[in-house]
N, CA, C, O and CB atoms as a CASP TS submission, in Angstrom:
PFRMAT TS
TARGET T0000
AUTHOR 0000-0000-0000
METHOD Language model
MODEL 1
PARENT N/A
ATOM      1  N   UNK     1      -6.182   5.681  15.000  1.00  0.00           N
ATOM      2  CA  UNK     1      -4.859   5.848  15.573  1.00  0.00           C
ATOM      3  C   UNK     1      -3.910   6.481  14.573  1.00  0.00           C
ATOM      4  O   UNK     1      -4.258   6.707  13.414  1.00  0.00           O
ATOM      5  CB  UNK     1      -4.312   4.513  16.044  1.00  0.00           C
ATOM      6  N   UNK     2      -2.726   6.757  15.037  1.00  0.00           N
ATOM      7  CA  UNK     2      -1.717   7.374  14.185  1.00  0.00           C
ATOM      8  C   UNK     2      -1.074   6.327  13.289  1.00  0.00           C
ATOM      9  O   UNK     2      -0.785   5.212  13.723  1.00  0.00           O
ATOM     10  CB  UNK     2      -0.649   8.084  15.033  1.00  0.00           C
ATOM     11  N   UNK     3      -0.856   6.700  12.036  1.00  0.00           N
ATOM     12  CA  UNK     3      -0.144   5.810  11.130  1.00  0.00           C
ATOM     13  C   UNK     3       1.356   5.950  11.342  1.00  0.00           C
ATOM     14  O   UNK     3       1.831   6.917  11.936  1.00  0.00           O
ATOM     15  CB  UNK     3      -0.515   6.109   9.666  1.00  0.00           C
ATOM     16  N   UNK     4       2.078   4.979  10.850  1.00  0.00           N
ATOM     17  CA  UNK     4       3.537   5.053  10.906  1.00  0.00           C
ATOM     18  C   UNK     4       3.997   6.059   9.863  1.00  0.00           C
ATOM     19  O   UNK     4       3.606   5.972   8.699  1.00  0.00           O
ATOM     20  CB  UNK     4       4.194   3.649  10.664  1.00  0.00           C
ATOM     21  N   UNK     5       4.824   7.015  10.272  1.00  0.00           N
ATOM     22  CA  UNK     5       5.214   8.083   9.363  1.00  0.00           C
ATOM     23  C   UNK     5       6.681   8.060   8.976  1.00  0.00           C
ATOM     24  O   UNK     5       7.068   8.644   7.964  1.00  0.00           O
ATOM     25  CB  UNK     5       4.896   9.391   9.975  1.00  0.00           C
ATOM     26  N   UNK     6       7.510   7.379   9.786  1.00  0.00           N
ATOM     27  CA  UNK     6       8.914   7.337   9.412  1.00  0.00           C
ATOM     28  C   UNK     6       9.539   6.009   9.793  1.00  0.00           C
ATOM     29  O   UNK     6       9.000   5.248  10.597  1.00  0.00           O
ATOM     30  CB  UNK     6       9.672   8.479  10.063  1.00  0.00           C
ATOM     31  N   UNK     7      10.687   5.756   9.195  1.00  0.00           N
ATOM     32  CA  UNK     7      11.405   4.510   9.426  1.00  0.00           C
ATOM     33  C   UNK     7      12.899   4.809   9.405  1.00  0.00           C
ATOM     34  O   UNK     7      13.344   5.805   8.833  1.00  0.00           O
ATOM     35  CB  UNK     7      11.029   3.431   8.358  1.00  0.00           C
ATOM     36  N   UNK     8      13.659   3.926  10.040  1.00  0.00           N
ATOM     37  CA  UNK     8      15.117   4.055  10.043  1.00  0.00           C
ATOM     38  C   UNK     8      15.707   2.918   9.217  1.00  0.00           C
ATOM     39  O   UNK     8      15.310   1.762   9.359  1.00  0.00           O
ATOM     40  CB  UNK     8      15.685   4.040  11.500  1.00  0.00           C
ATOM     41  N   UNK     9      16.657   3.259   8.357  1.00  0.00           N
ATOM     42  CA  UNK     9      17.331   2.241   7.555  1.00  0.00           C
ATOM     43  C   UNK     9      18.222   1.424   8.487  1.00  0.00           C
ATOM     44  O   UNK     9      19.123   1.971   9.122  1.00  0.00           O
ATOM     45  CB  UNK     9      18.166   2.886   6.388  1.00  0.00           C
ATOM     46  N   UNK    10      17.975   0.123   8.570  1.00  0.00           N
ATOM     47  CA  UNK    10      18.761  -0.739   9.445  1.00  0.00           C
ATOM     48  C   UNK    10      19.955  -1.312   8.684  1.00  0.00           C
ATOM     49  O   UNK    10      21.098  -1.205   9.129  1.00  0.00           O
ATOM     50  CB  UNK    10      17.888  -1.877  10.017  1.00  0.00           C
ATOM     51  N   UNK    11      19.676  -1.921   7.532  1.00  0.00           N
ATOM     52  CA  UNK    11      20.753  -2.625   6.833  1.00  0.00           C
ATOM     53  C   UNK    11      20.415  -2.774   5.360  1.00  0.00           C
ATOM     54  O   UNK    11      19.338  -3.249   4.999  1.00  0.00           O
ATOM     55  CB  UNK    11      21.003  -4.007   7.465  1.00  0.00           C
ATOM     56  N   UNK    12      21.341  -2.364   4.525  1.00  0.00           N
ATOM     57  CA  UNK    12      21.238  -2.639   3.091  1.00  0.00           C
ATOM     58  C   UNK    12      21.836  -4.021   2.830  1.00  0.00           C
ATOM     59  O   UNK    12      22.957  -4.306   3.251  1.00  0.00           O
ATOM     60  CB  UNK    12      21.970  -1.534   2.239  1.00  0.00           C
ATOM     61  N   UNK    13      21.087  -4.873   2.138  1.00  0.00           N
ATOM     62  CA  UNK    13      21.570  -6.214   1.808  1.00  0.00           C
ATOM     63  C   UNK    13      22.273  -6.222   0.453  1.00  0.00           C
ATOM     64  O   UNK    13      22.925  -7.199   0.086  1.00  0.00           O
ATOM     65  CB  UNK    13      20.405  -7.219   1.806  1.00  0.00           C
ATOM     66  N   UNK    14      22.135  -5.138  -0.274  1.00  0.00           N
ATOM     67  CA  UNK    14      22.774  -4.989  -1.588  1.00  0.00           C
ATOM     68  C   UNK    14      23.582  -3.707  -1.584  1.00  0.00           C
ATOM     69  O   UNK    14      23.319  -2.795  -0.799  1.00  0.00           O
ATOM     70  CB  UNK    14      21.719  -4.978  -2.743  1.00  0.00           C
ATOM     71  N   UNK    15      24.569  -3.642  -2.467  1.00  0.00           N
ATOM     72  CA  UNK    15      25.336  -2.407  -2.602  1.00  0.00           C
ATOM     73  C   UNK    15      25.185  -1.875  -4.021  1.00  0.00           C
ATOM     74  O   UNK    15      24.763  -2.592  -4.928  1.00  0.00           O
ATOM     75  CB  UNK    15      26.832  -2.639  -2.258  1.00  0.00           C
ATOM     76  N   UNK    16      25.536  -0.608  -4.194  1.00  0.00           N
ATOM     77  CA  UNK    16      25.426   0.025  -5.506  1.00  0.00           C
ATOM     78  C   UNK    16      26.205  -0.804  -6.524  1.00  0.00           C
ATOM     79  O   UNK    16      27.344  -1.205  -6.287  1.00  0.00           O
ATOM     80  CB  UNK    16      25.953   1.494  -5.467  1.00  0.00           C
ATOM     81  N   UNK    17      25.556  -1.050  -7.663  1.00  0.00           N
ATOM     82  CA  UNK    17      26.167  -1.846  -8.718  1.00  0.00           C
ATOM     83  C   UNK    17      25.713  -3.293  -8.714  1.00  0.00           C
ATOM     84  O   UNK    17      25.935  -4.017  -9.685  1.00  0.00           O
ATOM     85  CB  UNK    17      27.651  -1.793  -8.593  1.00  0.00           C
ATOM     86  N   UNK    18      25.074  -3.724  -7.621  1.00  0.00           N
ATOM     87  CA  UNK    18      24.587  -5.102  -7.555  1.00  0.00           C
ATOM     88  C   UNK    18      23.323  -5.276  -8.389  1.00  0.00           C
ATOM     89  O   UNK    18      22.490  -4.374  -8.480  1.00  0.00           O
ATOM     90  CB  UNK    18      24.318  -5.506  -6.101  1.00  0.00           C
ATOM     91  N   UNK    19      23.197  -6.447  -8.992  1.00  0.00           N
ATOM     92  CA  UNK    19      21.956  -6.813  -9.675  1.00  0.00           C
ATOM     93  C   UNK    19      20.935  -7.228  -8.619  1.00  0.00           C
ATOM     94  O   UNK    19      21.268  -7.919  -7.656  1.00  0.00           O
ATOM     95  CB  UNK    19      22.194  -7.966 -10.716  1.00  0.00           C
ATOM     96  N   UNK    20      19.694  -6.801  -8.811  1.00  0.00           N
ATOM     97  CA  UNK    20      18.607  -7.194  -7.919  1.00  0.00           C
ATOM     98  C   UNK    20      17.460  -7.735  -8.759  1.00  0.00           C
ATOM     99  O   UNK    20      17.283  -7.361  -9.918  1.00  0.00           O
ATOM    100  CB  UNK    20      18.135  -5.997  -7.039  1.00  0.00           C
ATOM    101  N   UNK    21      16.688  -8.623  -8.149  1.00  0.00           N
ATOM    102  CA  UNK    21      15.529  -9.191  -8.827  1.00  0.00           C
ATOM    103  C   UNK    21      14.261  -8.675  -8.167  1.00  0.00           C
ATOM    104  O   UNK    21      14.219  -8.475  -6.953  1.00  0.00           O
ATOM    105  CB  UNK    21      15.570 -10.739  -8.800  1.00  0.00           C
ATOM    106  N   UNK    22      13.233  -8.462  -8.969  1.00  0.00           N
ATOM    107  CA  UNK    22      11.946  -8.026  -8.422  1.00  0.00           C
ATOM    108  C   UNK    22      11.515  -8.977  -7.319  1.00  0.00           C
ATOM    109  O   UNK    22      11.517 -10.193  -7.507  1.00  0.00           O
ATOM    110  CB  UNK    22      10.864  -7.954  -9.530  1.00  0.00           C
ATOM    111  N   UNK    23      11.146  -8.428  -6.173  1.00  0.00           N
ATOM    112  CA  UNK    23      10.697  -9.240  -5.049  1.00  0.00           C
ATOM    113  C   UNK    23      11.804  -9.656  -4.099  1.00  0.00           C
ATOM    114  O   UNK    23      11.527 -10.171  -3.016  1.00  0.00           O
ATOM    115  CB  UNK    23      10.021 -10.450  -5.558  1.00  0.00           C
ATOM    116  N   UNK    24      13.057  -9.441  -4.486  1.00  0.00           N
ATOM    117  CA  UNK    24      14.192  -9.777  -3.625  1.00  0.00           C
ATOM    118  C   UNK    24      14.310  -8.748  -2.499  1.00  0.00           C
ATOM    119  O   UNK    24      14.112  -7.554  -2.724  1.00  0.00           O
ATOM    120  CB  UNK    24      15.511  -9.838  -4.448  1.00  0.00           C
ATOM    121  N   UNK    25      14.630  -9.207  -1.298  1.00  0.00           N
ATOM    122  CA  UNK    25      14.814  -8.291  -0.172  1.00  0.00           C
ATOM    123  C   UNK    25      16.103  -7.506  -0.389  1.00  0.00           C
ATOM    124  O   UNK    25      17.173  -8.090  -0.564  1.00  0.00           O
ATOM    125  CB  UNK    25      14.853  -9.066   1.190  1.00  0.00           C
ATOM    126  N   UNK    26      15.994  -6.179  -0.378  1.00  0.00           N
ATOM    127  CA  UNK    26      17.185  -5.359  -0.619  1.00  0.00           C
ATOM    128  C   UNK    26      17.586  -4.510   0.583  1.00  0.00           C
ATOM    129  O   UNK    26      18.746  -4.116   0.708  1.00  0.00           O
ATOM    130  CB  UNK    26      16.950  -4.462  -1.802  1.00  0.00           C
ATOM    131  N   UNK    27      16.631  -4.227   1.466  1.00  0.00           N
ATOM    132  CA  UNK    27      16.947  -3.361   2.607  1.00  0.00           C
ATOM    133  C   UNK    27      15.999  -3.684   3.759  1.00  0.00           C
ATOM    134  O   UNK    27      14.840  -4.042   3.549  1.00  0.00           O
ATOM    135  CB  UNK    27      16.843  -1.851   2.213  1.00  0.00           C
ATOM    136  N   UNK    28      16.513  -3.552   4.971  1.00  0.00           N
ATOM    137  CA  UNK    28      15.694  -3.710   6.169  1.00  0.00           C
ATOM    138  C   UNK    28      15.520  -2.345   6.819  1.00  0.00           C
ATOM    139  O   UNK    28      16.485  -1.600   6.990  1.00  0.00           O
ATOM    140  CB  UNK    28      16.336  -4.726   7.166  1.00  0.00           C
ATOM    141  N   UNK    29      14.282  -2.023   7.179  1.00  0.00           N
ATOM    142  CA  UNK    29      14.009  -0.762   7.860  1.00  0.00           C
ATOM    143  C   UNK    29      13.274  -1.044   9.162  1.00  0.00           C
ATOM    144  O   UNK    29      12.603  -2.067   9.304  1.00  0.00           O
ATOM    145  CB  UNK    29      13.184   0.191   6.959  1.00  0.00           C
ATOM    146  N   UNK    30      13.409  -0.131  10.101  1.00  0.00           N
ATOM    147  CA  UNK    30      12.766  -0.283  11.397  1.00  0.00           C
ATOM    148  C   UNK    30      11.770   0.849  11.595  1.00  0.00           C
ATOM    149  O   UNK    30      12.109   2.025  11.463  1.00  0.00           O
ATOM    150  CB  UNK    30      13.812  -0.304  12.538  1.00  0.00           C
ATOM    151  N   UNK    31      10.534   0.473  11.913  1.00  0.00           N
ATOM    152  CA  UNK    31       9.524   1.468  12.251  1.00  0.00           C
ATOM    153  C   UNK    31       9.327   1.419  13.761  1.00  0.00           C
ATOM    154  O   UNK    31       9.997   0.657  14.458  1.00  0.00           O
ATOM    155  CB  UNK    31       8.173   1.211  11.484  1.00  0.00           C
ATOM    156  N   UNK    32       8.416   2.224  14.253  1.00  0.00           N
ATOM    157  CA  UNK    32       8.134   2.225  15.691  1.00  0.00           C
ATOM    158  C   UNK    32       7.626   0.862  16.149  1.00  0.00           C
ATOM    159  O   UNK    32       7.727   0.518  17.327  1.00  0.00           O
ATOM    160  CB  UNK    32       7.107   3.313  16.036  1.00  0.00           C
ATOM    161  N   UNK    33       7.078   0.087  15.210  1.00  0.00           N
ATOM    162  CA  UNK    33       6.421  -1.158  15.594  1.00  0.00           C
ATOM    163  C   UNK    33       7.189  -2.419  15.230  1.00  0.00           C
ATOM    164  O   UNK    33       7.026  -3.445  15.890  1.00  0.00           O
ATOM    165  CB  UNK    33       5.084  -1.215  14.969  1.00  0.00           C
ATOM    166  N   UNK    34       8.020  -2.368  14.197  1.00  0.00           N
ATOM    167  CA  UNK    34       8.628  -3.608  13.718  1.00  0.00           C
ATOM    168  C   UNK    34       9.787  -3.320  12.779  1.00  0.00           C
ATOM    169  O   UNK    34       9.947  -2.210  12.272  1.00  0.00           O
ATOM    170  CB  UNK    34       7.588  -4.477  13.014  1.00  0.00           C
ATOM    171  N   UNK    35      10.596  -4.360  12.562  1.00  0.00           N
ATOM    172  CA  UNK    35      11.596  -4.305  11.501  1.00  0.00           C
ATOM    173  C   UNK    35      10.955  -4.904  10.256  1.00  0.00           C
ATOM    174  O   UNK    35      10.362  -5.981  10.308  1.00  0.00           O
ATOM    175  CB  UNK    35      12.922  -5.072  11.900  1.00  0.00           C
ATOM    176  N   UNK    36      11.079  -4.201   9.149  1.00  0.00           N
ATOM    177  CA  UNK    36      10.389  -4.580   7.918  1.00  0.00           C
ATOM    178  C   UNK    36      11.413  -4.790   6.813  1.00  0.00           C
ATOM    179  O   UNK    36      12.351  -4.006   6.667  1.00  0.00           O
ATOM    180  CB  UNK    36       9.351  -3.502   7.506  1.00  0.00           C
ATOM    181  N   UNK    37      11.229  -5.854   6.036  1.00  0.00           N
ATOM    182  CA  UNK    37      12.087  -6.105   4.880  1.00  0.00           C
ATOM    183  C   UNK    37      11.441  -5.487   3.649  1.00  0.00           C
ATOM    184  O   UNK    37      10.262  -5.713   3.377  1.00  0.00           O
ATOM    185  CB  UNK    37      12.326  -7.633   4.674  1.00  0.00           C
ATOM    186  N   UNK    38      12.216  -4.708   2.910  1.00  0.00           N
ATOM    187  CA  UNK    38      11.698  -4.040   1.722  1.00  0.00           C
ATOM    188  C   UNK    38      12.194  -4.782   0.488  1.00  0.00           C
ATOM    189  O   UNK    38      13.389  -5.039   0.337  1.00  0.00           O
ATOM    190  CB  UNK    38      12.131  -2.543   1.685  1.00  0.00           C
ATOM    191  N   UNK    39      11.253  -5.122  -0.394  1.00  0.00           N
ATOM    192  CA  UNK    39      11.593  -5.850  -1.615  1.00  0.00           C
ATOM    193  C   UNK    39      11.881  -4.885  -2.756  1.00  0.00           C
ATOM    194  O   UNK    39      11.365  -3.768  -2.794  1.00  0.00           O
ATOM    195  CB  UNK    39      10.460  -6.807  -2.004  1.00  0.00           C
ATOM    196  N   UNK    40      12.712  -5.339  -3.682  1.00  0.00           N
ATOM    197  CA  UNK    40      12.952  -4.567  -4.901  1.00  0.00           C
ATOM    198  C   UNK    40      11.653  -4.513  -5.697  1.00  0.00           C
ATOM    199  O   UNK    40      11.026  -5.550  -5.917  1.00  0.00           O
ATOM    200  CB  UNK    40      14.112  -5.192  -5.755  1.00  0.00           C
ATOM    201  N   UNK    41      11.233  -3.317  -6.137  1.00  0.00           N
ATOM    202  CA  UNK    41       9.997  -3.193  -6.910  1.00  0.00           C
ATOM    203  C   UNK    41      10.167  -3.634  -8.360  1.00  0.00           C
ATOM    204  O   UNK    41       9.182  -3.818  -9.074  1.00  0.00           O
ATOM    205  CB  UNK    41       9.506  -1.763  -6.870  1.00  0.00           C
ATOM    206  N   UNK    42      11.409  -3.801  -8.794  1.00  0.00           N
ATOM    207  CA  UNK    42      11.680  -4.190 -10.178  1.00  0.00           C
ATOM    208  C   UNK    42      13.042  -4.865 -10.224  1.00  0.00           C
ATOM    209  O   UNK    42      13.841  -4.737  -9.296  1.00  0.00           O
ATOM    210  CB  UNK    42      11.631  -2.955 -11.141  1.00  0.00           C
ATOM    211  N   UNK    43      13.300  -5.581 -11.307  1.00  0.00           N
ATOM    212  CA  UNK    43      14.617  -6.174 -11.516  1.00  0.00           C
ATOM    213  C   UNK    43      15.522  -5.171 -12.211  1.00  0.00           C
ATOM    214  O   UNK    43      15.063  -4.378 -13.033  1.00  0.00           O
ATOM    215  CB  UNK    43      14.513  -7.476 -12.342  1.00  0.00           C
ATOM    216  N   UNK    44      16.809  -5.205 -11.883  1.00  0.00           N
ATOM    217  CA  UNK    44      17.753  -4.300 -12.527  1.00  0.00           C
ATOM    218  C   UNK    44      19.009  -4.173 -11.697  1.00  0.00           C
ATOM    219  O   UNK    44      19.364  -5.081 -10.946  1.00  0.00           O
ATOM    220  CB  UNK    44      17.125  -2.928 -12.749  1.00  0.00           C
ATOM    221  N   UNK    45      19.679  -3.044 -11.835  1.00  0.00           N
ATOM    222  CA  UNK    45      20.911  -2.770 -11.105  1.00  0.00           C
ATOM    223  C   UNK    45      20.626  -1.680 -10.071  1.00  0.00           C
ATOM    224  O   UNK    45      20.024  -0.655 -10.390  1.00  0.00           O
ATOM    225  CB  UNK    45      22.062  -2.340 -12.076  1.00  0.00           C
ATOM    226  N   UNK    46      21.062  -1.909  -8.833  1.00  0.00           N
ATOM    227  CA  UNK    46      20.926  -0.876  -7.801  1.00  0.00           C
ATOM    228  C   UNK    46      21.898   0.253  -8.139  1.00  0.00           C
ATOM    229  O   UNK    46      23.113   0.096  -8.021  1.00  0.00           O
ATOM    230  CB  UNK    46      21.206  -1.457  -6.359  1.00  0.00           C
ATOM    231  N   UNK    47      21.349   1.385  -8.558  1.00  0.00           N
ATOM    232  CA  UNK    47      22.176   2.479  -9.068  1.00  0.00           C
ATOM    233  C   UNK    47      22.599   3.462  -7.986  1.00  0.00           C
ATOM    234  O   UNK    47      23.734   3.940  -7.984  1.00  0.00           O
ATOM    235  CB  UNK    47      21.434   3.216 -10.145  1.00  0.00           C
ATOM    236  N   UNK    48      21.692   3.764  -7.070  1.00  0.00           N
ATOM    237  CA  UNK    48      22.030   4.701  -6.002  1.00  0.00           C
ATOM    238  C   UNK    48      21.403   4.244  -4.699  1.00  0.00           C
ATOM    239  O   UNK    48      20.348   3.611  -4.686  1.00  0.00           O
ATOM    240  CB  UNK    48      21.565   6.127  -6.352  1.00  0.00           C
ATOM    241  N   UNK    49      22.068   4.575  -3.610  1.00  0.00           N
ATOM    242  CA  UNK    49      21.496   4.453  -2.272  1.00  0.00           C
ATOM    243  C   UNK    49      21.407   5.875  -1.737  1.00  0.00           C
ATOM    244  O   UNK    49      22.421   6.496  -1.418  1.00  0.00           O
ATOM    245  CB  UNK    49      22.366   3.506  -1.321  1.00  0.00           C
ATOM    246  N   UNK    50      20.187   6.381  -1.644  1.00  0.00           N
ATOM    247  CA  UNK    50      19.958   7.760  -1.217  1.00  0.00           C
ATOM    248  C   UNK    50      19.994   7.859   0.308  1.00  0.00           C
ATOM    249  O   UNK    50      20.502   8.834   0.862  1.00  0.00           O
ATOM    250  CB  UNK    50      18.606   8.276  -1.756  1.00  0.00           C
ATOM    251  N   UNK    51      19.456   6.849   0.975  1.00  0.00           N
ATOM    252  CA  UNK    51      19.379   6.852   2.436  1.00  0.00           C
ATOM    253  C   UNK    51      20.312   5.776   2.985  1.00  0.00           C
ATOM    254  O   UNK    51      20.024   4.587   2.853  1.00  0.00           O
ATOM    255  CB  UNK    51      17.914   6.615   2.922  1.00  0.00           C
ATOM    256  N   UNK    52      21.421   6.175   3.598  1.00  0.00           N
ATOM    257  CA  UNK    52      22.365   5.189   4.128  1.00  0.00           C
ATOM    258  C   UNK    52      21.850   4.534   5.404  1.00  0.00           C
ATOM    259  O   UNK    52      20.858   4.977   5.983  1.00  0.00           O
ATOM    260  CB  UNK    52      23.711   5.845   4.396  1.00  0.00           C
ATOM    261  N   UNK    53      22.529   3.479   5.834  1.00  0.00           N
ATOM    262  CA  UNK    53      22.171   2.822   7.088  1.00  0.00           C
ATOM    263  C   UNK    53      22.220   3.833   8.225  1.00  0.00           C
ATOM    264  O   UNK    53      23.156   4.626   8.328  1.00  0.00           O
ATOM    265  CB  UNK    53      23.115   1.628   7.378  1.00  0.00           C
ATOM    266  N   UNK    54      21.202   3.795   9.072  1.00  0.00           N
ATOM    267  CA  UNK    54      21.124   4.725  10.192  1.00  0.00           C
ATOM    268  C   UNK    54      20.287   5.959   9.901  1.00  0.00           C
ATOM    269  O   UNK    54      19.914   6.691  10.817  1.00  0.00           O
ATOM    270  CB  UNK    54      22.494   5.145  10.588  1.00  0.00           C
ATOM    271  N   UNK    55      19.992   6.191   8.625  1.00  0.00           N
ATOM    272  CA  UNK    55      19.192   7.365   8.256  1.00  0.00           C
ATOM    273  C   UNK    55      17.729   7.138   8.613  1.00  0.00           C
ATOM    274  O   UNK    55      17.224   6.018   8.535  1.00  0.00           O
ATOM    275  CB  UNK    55      19.334   7.674   6.746  1.00  0.00           C
ATOM    276  N   UNK    56      17.057   8.215   9.005  1.00  0.00           N
ATOM    277  CA  UNK    56      15.619   8.167   9.245  1.00  0.00           C
ATOM    278  C   UNK    56      14.926   8.829   8.062  1.00  0.00           C
ATOM    279  O   UNK    56      15.266   9.944   7.668  1.00  0.00           O
ATOM    280  CB  UNK    56      15.236   8.869  10.594  1.00  0.00           C
ATOM    281  N   UNK    57      13.951   8.123   7.506  1.00  0.00           N
ATOM    282  CA  UNK    57      13.277   8.601   6.297  1.00  0.00           C
ATOM    283  C   UNK    57      11.771   8.562   6.496  1.00  0.00           C
ATOM    284  O   UNK    57      11.261   7.804   7.322  1.00  0.00           O
ATOM    285  CB  UNK    57      13.680   7.754   5.069  1.00  0.00           C
ATOM    286  N   UNK    58      11.065   9.385   5.734  1.00  0.00           N
ATOM    287  CA  UNK    58       9.609   9.336   5.745  1.00  0.00           C
ATOM    288  C   UNK    58       9.153   8.115   4.955  1.00  0.00           C
ATOM    289  O   UNK    58       9.806   7.694   4.000  1.00  0.00           O
ATOM    290  CB  UNK    58       8.998  10.641   5.158  1.00  0.00           C
ATOM    291  N   UNK    59       8.019   7.557   5.370  1.00  0.00           N
ATOM    292  CA  UNK    59       7.446   6.441   4.628  1.00  0.00           C
ATOM    293  C   UNK    59       7.168   6.917   3.197  1.00  0.00           C
ATOM    294  O   UNK    59       6.678   8.027   2.990  1.00  0.00           O
ATOM    295  CB  UNK    59       6.135   5.907   5.319  1.00  0.00           C
ATOM    296  N   UNK    60       7.480   6.084   2.236  1.00  0.00           N
ATOM    297  CA  UNK    60       7.328   6.364   0.800  1.00  0.00           C
ATOM    298  C   UNK    60       8.400   7.298   0.237  1.00  0.00           C
ATOM    299  O   UNK    60       8.321   7.689  -0.928  1.00  0.00           O
ATOM    300  CB  UNK    60       5.973   6.964   0.547  1.00  0.00           C
ATOM    301  N   UNK    61       9.403   7.662   1.047  1.00  0.00           N
ATOM    302  CA  UNK    61      10.524   8.439   0.514  1.00  0.00           C
ATOM    303  C   UNK    61      11.352   7.548  -0.409  1.00  0.00           C
ATOM    304  O   UNK    61      11.371   6.328  -0.247  1.00  0.00           O
ATOM    305  CB  UNK    61      11.407   9.017   1.667  1.00  0.00           C
ATOM    306  N   UNK    62      12.027   8.152  -1.365  1.00  0.00           N
ATOM    307  CA  UNK    62      12.952   7.405  -2.216  1.00  0.00           C
ATOM    308  C   UNK    62      14.220   7.140  -1.403  1.00  0.00           C
ATOM    309  O   UNK    62      14.869   8.072  -0.927  1.00  0.00           O
ATOM    310  CB  UNK    62      13.277   8.190  -3.547  1.00  0.00           C
ATOM    311  N   UNK    63      14.566   5.856  -1.251  1.00  0.00           N
ATOM    312  CA  UNK    63      15.775   5.516  -0.489  1.00  0.00           C
ATOM    313  C   UNK    63      16.879   4.981  -1.383  1.00  0.00           C
ATOM    314  O   UNK    63      18.034   4.888  -0.968  1.00  0.00           O
ATOM    315  CB  UNK    63      15.449   4.493   0.585  1.00  0.00           C
ATOM    316  N   UNK    64      16.521   4.629  -2.611  1.00  0.00           N
ATOM    317  CA  UNK    64      17.499   4.150  -3.578  1.00  0.00           C
ATOM    318  C   UNK    64      16.837   4.052  -4.932  1.00  0.00           C
ATOM    319  O   UNK    64      15.616   4.148  -5.048  1.00  0.00           O
ATOM    320  CB  UNK    64      18.090   2.787  -3.155  1.00  0.00           C
ATOM    321  N   UNK    65      17.656   3.859  -5.965  1.00  0.00           N
ATOM    322  CA  UNK    65      17.086   3.744  -7.306  1.00  0.00           C
ATOM    323  C   UNK    65      17.618   2.501  -8.000  1.00  0.00           C
ATOM    324  O   UNK    65      18.767   2.101  -7.811  1.00  0.00           O
ATOM    325  CB  UNK    65      17.400   4.997  -8.139  1.00  0.00           C
ATOM    326  N   UNK    66      16.748   1.901  -8.812  1.00  0.00           N
ATOM    327  CA  UNK    66      17.090   0.723  -9.604  1.00  0.00           C
ATOM    328  C   UNK    66      16.946   1.083 -11.067  1.00  0.00           C
ATOM    329  O   UNK    66      15.914   1.607 -11.487  1.00  0.00           O
ATOM    330  CB  UNK    66      16.192  -0.500  -9.234  1.00  0.00           C
ATOM    331  N   UNK    67      17.984   0.802 -11.848  1.00  0.00           N
ATOM    332  CA  UNK    67      17.930   1.021 -13.293  1.00  0.00           C
ATOM    333  C   UNK    67      17.559  -0.290 -13.947  1.00  0.00           C
ATOM    334  O   UNK    67      18.364  -1.220 -14.001  1.00  0.00           O
ATOM    335  CB  UNK    67      19.287   1.563 -13.848  1.00  0.00           C
ATOM    336  N   UNK    68      16.321  -0.362 -14.451  1.00  0.00           N
ATOM    337  CA  UNK    68      15.868  -1.585 -15.105  1.00  0.00           C
ATOM    338  C   UNK    68      16.394  -1.627 -16.527  1.00  0.00           C
ATOM    339  O   UNK    68      16.126  -2.581 -17.257  1.00  0.00           O
ATOM    340  CB  UNK    68      14.330  -1.681 -15.094  1.00  0.00           C
TER
END
C-alpha cells in the first residue's frame, strides 16, 4: 500500500525560546490516518519553527530546530 507522505501541523505545544527536553511532546501533526504527537529529538532551546500551525509538510521535513 501507499505510505504516508505528508502531514499537517495541528498545534505547537512550545514556542520559540522555550526549553524542551528530549522525549517531550513539542508538536502535534495530522496525517491521513491519525493525529500524531512528535517528541523533541534532543534537549535544548526551540530556536525556530519552520512550519507554522496549518502548514502541510512532507514526512521527515524539518519543521523546527533545537539548539542543544
